[in-house]
N, C-alpha and C positions, 0 to 999 in steps of 0.2 A: 504494500500500500504506500502511496505517496505521502510526503510530509504534509502537515497542515498548511505550511507556507505555499506549497505548490498549487493550492486551490484558490489562492487569493485573487487571481486574475480570471477565474472561471465565471462565465455567464450562467444564467439559469439553464440554457440549452446545453452548455458544456457539461454541467453537472448531471443533467437528465440523461446524458449519453455515456456517463462514466460508470464502469462496471462496479467499482467500489461503492459509489453513491447509490446505485440501483440496488445493490445487495442490502445496504443499510435501510433503504426505504421499504423494500419488498420482504426481506427475510433477515432482520437485524439480529445480531448476537451481542454479547457483552462487550467484545473488543470493538465492534463497529460503533456501538453507542458511545463508548468512551472516547473514540477518536473524533467523532463528529461533535460531541459535546465540547471537547477541548477546542476544536476548530472554531465553534461559535463563541466560546469564551475568549479565545485569542483574537478573533476578528469579528466583533459584534456588528460591524457595518455590513457584513455579508448575510445577516439574518434574513433580509427580504429576498435575496437571491436564492437562498436555500429553500425558503418557503415556496417561491415560485417554481423551483425545480421539483419539489415534492408534489405540488399541484399538477404539474405536467405528467409525472409518472403515475399518479393516482387516477387521473381523469382520462389519460390516453394510453394507447398501446403503440409502441414504436417497433418498427420492423425494417430490416435492411431492404435496399432496392437492388437485388442481384441481377446480373446478366442472365438472360433466359438460357438455361442449360440445353433446352431442346434445340434452340437456334444454333448454338455452338456445335452440338453433336451433328446436326444436319450438314453444317458447313464442312466439318471434318470428313464425314462420309462422302460428300460430293468431291472433295479434294482427292481422297483416296481413289475414288472411281475414275476421276479424270486422269490421275497419275497412271493407272493401269491401262486406260484406253490410249494414252499417248506414248506408252512405252514402246520403243521401236523393236520390231522383230529381229531376232538374231541373224536370220538369213539375209535380211535386207542390209543390215549393218555390214556384213561381210562383203557385200557387193559394192558398196560405195567407198570412196576414198576418204582419206583423213579430213580433207577440207569439207567434204559433204557431211561428215560426222559432226564437225564443229557447227556447221550451219543448222543441222538437225537439233543439236543441243541448244543452240541459241533460240531456235523456233520454239522448242519445248519450254524453255524458261520464260519466253515472252508470253506464250499461251497460258501457262500456269499463273504467271503474274497477273495477267488480265483477269483470269477467272477469280483469283484470290481477291483482287481489288473490287471486282463487281459484287462479290458476295459479302465481303466484310464491310463494304460501304453501306450495304443495306441492312446491317444489324441494328435494330431499334430496341429500345427498352421502354416498356409500358409500366408505369407505377400507378396502382389503384389503391385508394384508401376506402375502408368501410366506415360504418358509423362508429364514432368515438375513437378514431385512429388518425394519427398524423404521421407523416414521414418527412425526413430531411434528406435532400439529395445534394451532394457536393460534386462539382465538376473539377476537372484537372486544373483549371486556372484559379480555383478558390471560390468561384461564384456558387451561390447556394440557392436552393428552392425549398421552402417549407410548404408542403402540400396539406391543405386542410382536409377534414373528414369528408367522405363521400365525393371524392374528386379523382381525376384521371390526368396523368401527365405522360406524354410520349416524346422521346428524344432519341437522337442518333448517338451511339456510343463514341464514334470516332470524331464527329463534328457536332457537338451539342450546342450550336449557336442558334438553332431554330427548334422551338419546342411547341407542341400542341397541348392546349389546356382545356379541360372541361371541369368546371367546379371553381374552386378558389385556391389561390396560392400566393405566398409572399416571396418576392424575388430580391436577392441582394447580388448585384452583378458587378464584377470587378472591371475597372477601367483598363483598356489595353489599346495601345496605339497601332498594333499590328493585327489583332483579331477582328473579324468582321462584326458588324453590329449584331447584337443579340436580339432575336425576334420571338415574341410570343404570339402564336397563331390561335385565334378564337373564331367561332362561327360567324360573328358579326364584324370582325375586323382584326387587325394586327397591331401589336405594340412594339415599336422599335426602340432599342435601348443602347446607350453608349457607356453607361456606368452609373448605377443608381440603386435605390431601394424603393420598391413600390408593391402595391397589392392589386391583384386581379381577381375579379369574381364574375363568372359566366352563368350564374344560376338565374332562374326565373325568366329565361328567354331574353336576358339582358347581358350587356358587357359593361362592367364597372371597373374603372381603373382609378386608384388613389395613389398619388405620388407623394412619397415621404421626403425624399431628397434626390437631387440630381436632375436629370431631364429625360423625358421620353416623348415619343411621338405616336399618337394613335391614328392608325390608317384604317378607315372604314372599309368593309368588304364591298360596299356599294361605291363604285367608281365615281358616281355623281356627287358624293359628299366629300368635302375638303378634309385634309388631314389636320389634326389638332396637336400642336406642340404644347405640352403641359408644363406648369410651374409647380413647385412644391406647395403642398396644401390644397391642391385642386383635386376634384373628382370629376371624371368624365363618364357619363352614362350614355350608352348607345342602345336604342331600341328601334322598333319598326318605323318610328316617325323621324328619327335622325339622331344627331349628336347633341348632348347637353352638358354644360360645364357649370360647376358651382364650387365655392370655397367650403371646405370641411375641416374638422379636426382630424388630421391624419392618424394620430395616436389612437383614436377611438376605433378606427377601421383596421388597425394592425394588432390590437391587444389580444385578439383571438389566439395568437401564437402562444400566449401564456395562459390560454383558456380563461380569459377575462373579458368582461365588459367594464371599461374604465372610463369614469367621468369625473371631471374636476370643475367645480363651480359652474355646472352646465345648466342652462335654462331648460325647463321641462319640454318646451316646444322643440328645442334642438335634439333632446333625447328621443322624443317621439319621431322626429324626422329621421334620425339615425336608425331606429328600429324599423321604420318603413323601408329605408334604403337596403338594409341587410336582411331582414326577415320577411319583408313584404307585408307587414302589418299595417292596417289603416286604423286611425284613432278618431272616435266620435265623442265629442265633449257635450255632455247633457247638463240640464239644470242651470243653464246660464253661468257655468263655472268660469272664473277668471284665473288663469294659471300663468299670466304673463310675467309676474314678479317672483315666481317660485323657481328655486334652483336646487341642484342635487350634487352631492359629493359622495362617491363610493364606488364599489365594485360589485360584480355578480358573476357567476360562472357563465362563460359564453355558450356552453351547451345546455344551460337552463335559464334562458332570458326571462322566464316567468318570475324568477326570484327578484329580478330588478323591479318589476311592477309591484310586487308585494312590498318591497322596501319603500318605494315612493308612496304607495297607498297608506302605509303605516305612518310615515312622517307627516303627510298632509291630510290624513283622515279622509281618504277617497275610497270609492268603490270602483274597482276595475274588473269588468266582466269580459272575458274573451270568448267570442263565438267565431270559430274557424279562424280567419285572418283579420277579423275586425275586433277592436278593443273599445268597449263602451265605458266612458269615464263619467261618474256622477258623484254627488255628495254621499258620504257614508251615513247610514242610518244612525250611527253612534255619535255623529257630529252634533 
């Protein structure tokens, strides 16, 4: 096990993927408990990080994103078959001269090279997450993708500069002067990146892009619509009617990575707008309620947004009744 000092620079994600930390959270023993208690005593400023990492492990299941073994085996079998088919007959070799042998060898190498290139170029990896599961994919250049639950990501192993996304993912892309622009392909359009951190959601027949830092360009699939170059703190939404841009709190839209709904001094109207953007909920305010001056500070699990409504209801003595995707807000009978 590492020393306690070795963990001082770890983020919540780093801890959640560390074997020793996972063992302490999942199956702790006396030695593990003693080590991490000492770590928290020596580094009290890391308590929040440890808490977030524990929440990630307890709420989500992490799984590796392996290369498809079936694809690799099929490629190997095809290479072996090609090698046998291209093997020159001994009688033919005896008839040709040394120069022709060299030519045949070169032709064999070129043919095998072309075959190998064509097949390995086509090797793709598909990562799929189920309910309550997230995955983190790291590319060779250090760029990372955190794939949210019930999502799908497809990319090429050799050239992972273009990916296809269905669902939701958070991208952290490394800047490079030599690599081609990173592109996220979605059904309603593409997002072109040079080096940045951003969130993409393709659920509910929409494309939503929230830019946290850096710069991206959203290119609609409809060629009649203009491309949109985004600024940090903007959200671009694309639907059947077109492309729409507005300012948002980017941290609210990326807190799901830590299984959190996070709000700081947020007006209730902004929170309701966020829940509409993310979960598709519509809010109906009844009894001539006035919520304009009411604000909320706090968190709730991202996979249980109903707990957020319960907290707001308790604080402001409201009654919130959800029917399908509509939430009706009225005065509490206890008020």
